[in-house]
NUPAMAR-258675 format. One record per residue (C-alpha): residue in one letter; z, x, y. Coordinates in nm, 3 decimals. Example, Ala and Ser with C-alpha at 12.3 -4.5 7.8 and 13.67 -1.06 7.14 Angstrom:
<lumgus>
- A, 0.780, 1.230, -0.450
- S, 0.714, 1.367, -0.106
</lumgus>
This chain:
<lumgus>
- X, 2.032, 5.363, 6.362
- X, 2.323, 5.514, 6.166
- X, 2.186, 5.601, 5.822
- X, 2.499, 5.740, 5.658
- X, 2.850, 5.869, 5.727
- X, 2.993, 6.186, 5.576
- X, 3.360, 6.268, 5.626
- X, 3.714, 6.211, 5.500
- X, 3.808, 5.877, 5.350
- X, 4.114, 5.777, 5.556
- X, 4.178, 5.433, 5.402
- X, 4.009, 5.206, 5.150
- X, 4.043, 4.843, 5.047
- X, 3.804, 4.639, 4.830
- X, 3.638, 4.505, 5.147
- X, 3.663, 4.786, 5.407
- X, 3.690, 5.162, 5.441
- X, 3.774, 5.390, 5.731
- X, 3.589, 5.721, 5.738
- X, 3.691, 6.007, 5.968
- X, 3.376, 6.187, 6.086
- X, 3.481, 6.485, 6.301
- X, 3.773, 6.297, 6.457
- X, 3.600, 5.960, 6.498
- X, 3.719, 5.684, 6.262
- X, 3.445, 5.444, 6.154
- X, 3.542, 5.110, 6.001
- X, 3.284, 5.004, 5.744
- X, 3.263, 4.678, 5.546
- X, 3.174, 4.739, 5.179
- X, 3.099, 4.528, 4.870
- X, 3.347, 4.530, 4.581
- X, 3.092, 4.722, 4.370
- X, 3.110, 5.021, 4.608
- X, 3.492, 5.020, 4.613
- X, 3.502, 5.126, 4.245
- X, 3.289, 5.432, 4.323
- X, 3.502, 5.566, 4.612
- X, 3.710, 5.884, 4.588
- X, 4.086, 5.871, 4.651
- X, 4.189, 5.849, 5.020
- X, 4.186, 6.197, 5.173
- X, 3.878, 6.298, 4.975
- X, 3.530, 6.371, 5.107
- X, 3.292, 6.077, 5.101
- X, 2.931, 6.002, 5.190
- X, 2.852, 5.636, 5.253
- X, 2.504, 5.496, 5.315
- X, 2.517, 5.251, 5.604
- X, 2.343, 4.955, 5.762
- X, 2.415, 4.884, 6.130
- X, 2.402, 4.525, 6.250
- X, 2.384, 4.489, 6.628
- X, 2.505, 4.156, 6.764
- X, 2.573, 4.042, 7.118
- X, 2.948, 4.057, 7.061
- X, 2.976, 4.350, 6.817
- X, 2.817, 4.645, 6.639
- X, 2.906, 4.614, 6.269
- X, 2.867, 4.880, 6.001
- X, 2.814, 4.794, 5.634
- X, 2.844, 5.068, 5.374
- X, 2.717, 5.130, 5.022
- X, 2.766, 5.401, 4.764
- X, 2.411, 5.368, 4.625
- X, 2.067, 5.328, 4.779
- X, 1.993, 5.038, 4.541
- X, 2.285, 4.840, 4.688
- X, 2.178, 4.905, 5.047
- X, 1.815, 4.809, 4.981
- X, 1.920, 4.488, 4.804
- X, 2.164, 4.406, 5.087
- X, 1.875, 4.427, 5.338
- X, 1.660, 4.211, 5.111
- X, 1.937, 3.949, 5.081
- X, 1.967, 3.932, 5.461
- X, 1.600, 3.829, 5.479
- X, 1.687, 3.500, 5.303
- X, 1.747, 3.209, 5.540
- X, 2.113, 3.113, 5.552
- X, 2.235, 3.440, 5.397
- X, 2.441, 3.656, 5.633
- X, 2.619, 3.987, 5.571
- X, 2.932, 3.817, 5.431
- X, 2.744, 3.630, 5.156
- X, 2.525, 3.936, 5.087
- X, 2.839, 4.150, 5.030
- X, 2.989, 3.877, 4.809
- X, 2.671, 3.870, 4.597
- X, 2.676, 4.248, 4.556
- X, 3.045, 4.233, 4.464
- X, 2.980, 3.963, 4.203
- X, 2.711, 4.150, 4.007
- X, 2.560, 4.495, 3.993
- X, 2.244, 4.538, 4.204
- X, 2.032, 4.550, 3.888
- X, 2.191, 4.238, 3.733
- X, 2.152, 4.052, 4.063
- X, 1.781, 4.135, 4.079
- X, 1.743, 4.022, 3.718
- X, 1.922, 3.691, 3.787
- X, 1.701, 3.622, 4.091
- X, 1.373, 3.702, 3.916
- X, 1.465, 3.505, 3.601
- X, 1.576, 3.207, 3.816
- X, 1.929, 3.223, 3.672
- X, 2.085, 2.980, 3.921
- X, 2.385, 2.922, 3.693
- X, 2.494, 3.289, 3.702
- X, 2.431, 3.320, 4.075
- X, 2.629, 3.003, 4.159
- X, 2.920, 3.134, 3.952
- X, 2.982, 3.389, 4.226
- X, 3.253, 3.251, 4.454
- X, 3.111, 3.130, 4.786
- X, 2.753, 3.100, 4.658
- X, 2.652, 2.739, 4.600
- X, 2.360, 2.607, 4.397
- X, 2.145, 2.559, 4.709
- X, 2.193, 2.920, 4.821
- X, 2.124, 3.040, 4.465
- X, 1.800, 2.839, 4.456
- X, 1.695, 2.975, 4.795
- X, 1.758, 3.332, 4.676
- X, 1.537, 3.278, 4.372
- X, 1.256, 3.109, 4.567
- X, 1.247, 3.355, 4.858
- X, 1.310, 3.682, 4.672
- X, 1.150, 3.636, 4.328
- X, 0.810, 3.773, 4.435
- X, 0.959, 4.049, 4.652
- X, 1.166, 4.184, 4.362
- X, 0.894, 4.124, 4.103
- X, 0.872, 4.212, 3.736
- X, 1.042, 4.547, 3.795
- X, 1.370, 4.359, 3.854
- X, 1.356, 4.203, 3.506
- X, 1.269, 4.539, 3.348
- X, 1.559, 4.713, 3.528
- X, 1.802, 4.437, 3.428
- X, 1.696, 4.457, 3.062
- X, 1.740, 4.835, 3.063
- X, 2.078, 4.812, 3.235
- X, 2.216, 4.575, 2.970
- X, 2.156, 4.846, 2.711
- X, 2.285, 5.122, 2.942
- X, 2.620, 4.953, 3.011
- X, 2.909, 5.094, 2.811
- X, 3.116, 4.850, 2.605
- X, 3.405, 4.897, 2.851
- X, 3.185, 4.818, 3.154
- X, 3.044, 4.510, 2.983
- X, 3.396, 4.393, 2.894
- X, 3.513, 4.445, 3.253
- X, 3.214, 4.254, 3.396
- X, 3.254, 3.968, 3.148
- X, 3.627, 3.934, 3.219
- X, 3.577, 3.932, 3.598
- X, 3.298, 3.672, 3.570
- X, 3.522, 3.458, 3.348
- X, 3.800, 3.468, 3.609
- X, 3.556, 3.384, 3.890
- X, 3.417, 3.090, 3.692
- X, 3.778, 2.964, 3.663
- X, 3.798, 2.949, 4.043
- X, 3.950, 3.287, 4.132
- X, 3.817, 3.483, 4.429
- X, 3.624, 3.806, 4.356
- X, 3.904, 4.026, 4.486
- X, 4.179, 3.841, 4.294
- X, 3.975, 3.850, 3.973
- X, 3.900, 4.220, 4.016
- X, 4.267, 4.312, 4.069
- X, 4.396, 4.089, 3.788
- X, 4.142, 4.216, 3.533
- X, 4.207, 4.582, 3.617
- X, 4.583, 4.524, 3.589
- X, 4.537, 4.346, 3.253
- X, 4.327, 4.633, 3.113
- X, 4.586, 4.886, 3.233
- X, 4.856, 4.692, 3.048
- X, 4.666, 4.607, 2.728
- X, 4.452, 4.918, 2.688
- X, 4.077, 4.972, 2.637
- X, 4.072, 4.810, 2.290
- X, 4.162, 4.461, 2.420
- X, 3.900, 4.187, 2.383
- X, 3.759, 3.993, 2.680
- X, 3.966, 3.689, 2.577
- X, 4.288, 3.896, 2.565
- X, 4.212, 4.052, 2.903
- X, 4.144, 3.712, 3.064
- X, 4.458, 3.562, 2.909
- X, 4.671, 3.849, 3.043
- X, 4.500, 3.833, 3.385
- X, 4.572, 3.458, 3.407
- X, 4.940, 3.520, 3.334
- X, 4.967, 3.783, 3.607
- X, 4.749, 3.606, 3.868
</lumgus>
């Protein structure tokens, strides 16, 4: 099992990275949440990994935090949830917020994530609620207070774009571009309005 990769970040996109480890380039699929934590290409990086062995391929999935990797493995234990949906879920919410939504049976928030229907959201809540337990609610409550105003604004704007039908990646790019243009003092409504113009 490959537990982590340490090397130079050769290339990065919101869905994949290539890491050069002593002359071998590893392609790793990542969630959008990990993309924000990456260094600039050319920099040193350490990515926690999960290796999926299939008959037709060996696929590596990477995460910048242990919490993301553990939750990814937990999501894969749900019937009907494969790596693609698990990465989408992690890209749609932070690991802590996702645990909180599952434990509190927040099907509405979960189904707002593009590609996750109401049935999948219900299945997540039913199958994972007990595994995550009360600690998930406690972590989520603490994280709401720990988020900076800028982080909260960013999350709210991206969720608003996704609820309007935009894909995670499109929403992410459009919101970041809108904040760069308007500045940190812009409201969520102003950011969304600007993002809609540019998208």
